[in-house]
N, C-alpha and C positions, 0 to 999 in steps of 0.2 A: 504494500500500500504506500502511496506517495504521501508525504506530509506537506500538504499545500499550505499549511499555516506558516511554513518557513519561506514561502515565496511571496514577495511583497505584493504582486498583482493579485494573487489569489486569496490574500488575507481578507478581502472584501467579499469573497464568495459565500453564497448561501450555505454551502457545505461546511463552512467554518463559523459563520456568524449566527445562523438560525438556531434558536433554542430547541426546536423540534426535529432538527436533522443532526444525526450523529455521523462522524466520519465513516463508521462501518456501514451506514445506510447507503453510502455511495458505491459500495462494493458487494452488491447482491450476488448470490449464486446465479449462474447463467440460466438456470431453469426456474428461478424465483420470479415469475412474471409480475407479481404484486410488488416485490421489492424493486424490480427494474422500473416499473411505472412510478413508484414513489420517488426514486432517485431522479428520474427524468422530469418529474413535476417540480422538483426542487430547482433544477436547472432552468426551467421556464422563467423563473423570476429572478435569476441570478444576473447581476450586472457585469460579471466577468465570464459568462458562459462562452462567448465567442473566443476570447483569449485562451480559455481552458481547452476548447476544442482545437484551436490552432496549435497549441502546445502539444496536445496529444497526437495530432496528425504529423507533427514534425518528427516524432519518434519513429524509428523503423518498427515494423510490425513485431519483430522479435523482442523489442524493448518496451512495447506498449503495455502499460499496466492494465490489468483487468479492471472492471468497474465502469461506472458511468461518468463520462467527462464531457462537458459541453452538450449534454443532452443525448449522448450517443453511447452505445455499448462498444466493447472492444471488437466484437464481430462487425458491427456497423461501420466502425472506423476502418477495419480491414477492407471491407467492401469499397469504402470511399477511396482508399489509397489505390486499390486495384483499378477503379474507374478513372481516377486521375492519371494513372500511368498510361492507360489505354488512350485517353483523350490527348495526352501529351504526345504520344507516338503518332496518333492520327494527324495532329496539327503539324508536327515536324514533317511528316510525309507530304502533306498538302503544300507546305512551304517549299519543300525541295522540288516537288512537281511544278509549282508555279515558277520557281527560279529557273528550272530547266526549259520551260516553254518559251 
């Protein structure tokens, strides 16, 4: 588990500041649908959710922590990375094709 309270940006996060959200709540078991829904709902009202998601996506999949970050699960972030890599390859190919024409 990542200790976001040590990161200045994330000290304002709902997962750190809300009295009804405990740090462990942000790390539900992947099959705990209610726990995942609760963690995602906390992210909905978080002022640093975008930064949290950006930080999580910057990690390689192998280093990505389990849990909900920026309103997404580790599996959702893995799918986002895969989609981003595919789109980047497609854009590079289109640019190369346009330059060759």
